[in-house]
C-alpha positions in Angstrom: -49.5 30.4 -20.3 -48.1 33.3 -22.2 -45.0 33.2 -24.6 -42.9 35.2 -21.8 -43.8 32.5 -19.4 -42.9 29.7 -22.0 -39.5 31.6 -22.6 -38.7 31.9 -19.0 -39.5 27.8 -18.5 -37.4 27.0 -21.4 -34.5 29.1 -20.1 -35.1 27.4 -16.6 -35.0 24.0 -18.2 -31.8 24.8 -20.2 -30.2 26.5 -17.1 -31.2 22.9 -15.3 -29.7 20.8 -18.2 -26.5 23.1 -18.2 -26.2 22.4 -14.3 -26.9 18.7 -14.8 -24.0 18.2 -17.9 -21.6 20.4 -15.1 -22.5 18.0 -12.4 -21.7 15.1 -14.5 -18.5 16.2 -15.6 -17.3 17.1 -12.1 -18.8 13.6 -11.1 -16.7 11.8 -13.9 -13.4 14.2 -13.0 -14.1 12.7 -9.5 -14.6 9.0 -10.8 -11.1 9.3 -12.7 -9.7 10.6 -9.4 -11.3 7.9 -7.6 -9.8 5.4 -9.9 -6.5 6.9 -10.1 -6.2 6.6 -5.9 -7.4 3.2 -6.2 -4.9 2.2 -8.5 -1.9 3.8 -6.5 -3.3 2.1 -3.1 -3.4 -1.1 -5.0 0.4 -0.7 -6.2 1.5 0.4 -2.6 -0.3 -2.6 -1.3 1.3 -4.8 -3.7 4.8 -3.4 -2.9 4.2 -3.7 0.9 3.5 -7.5 0.5 6.8 -7.9 -1.5 8.6 -6.4 1.4 6.9 -8.5 3.7 7.5 -11.5 2.0 11.2 -10.5 1.4 11.3 -9.6 5.2 9.7 -13.1 6.1 12.6 -14.9 3.9 15.4 -12.8 5.7 14.2 -13.5 9.2 13.9 -17.6 8.2 17.2 -17.6 6.8 18.7 -15.5 10.0 16.8 -18.0 12.4 18.5 -21.1 10.6 21.7 -19.3 10.6 21.2 -18.5 14.4 20.7 -22.4 15.1 23.9 -23.4 13.2 26.3 -20.5 14.7 24.8 -20.9 18.4 26.3 -24.4 18.7 29.6 -23.8 17.0 30.1 -20.7 19.5 29.2 -22.8 22.7 31.7 -25.4 21.3 34.3 -22.8 20.5 34.1 -21.1 24.1 34.0 -25.0 25.6 37.2 -25.3 23.8 39.0 -22.4 24.7 38.0 -22.9 28.3 39.4 -26.4 28.2 42.6 -24.9 26.8 42.5 -22.3 29.4 42.2 -24.8 32.6 44.9 -27.1 30.8 47.6 -24.2 30.4 47.0 -23.2 34.4 
């Protein structure tokens, strides 16, 4: 190998090193982006779980109210019917 071959090899190795550094930099950026997206997805999932919990509580509460209101309505309708038939 002469001096020119050594210089070309050194230049080639430097280009390879520079390319690897650039690739590592790009990978770091992508990793940071992936972490950000992961955190955002977790925040959205946490919010969705809280909304579902509130929805479950609301449905349970409305079910209890429904069970209370229906018998009262039945009694009121029966009383109104009884009053209507008694007046006639």
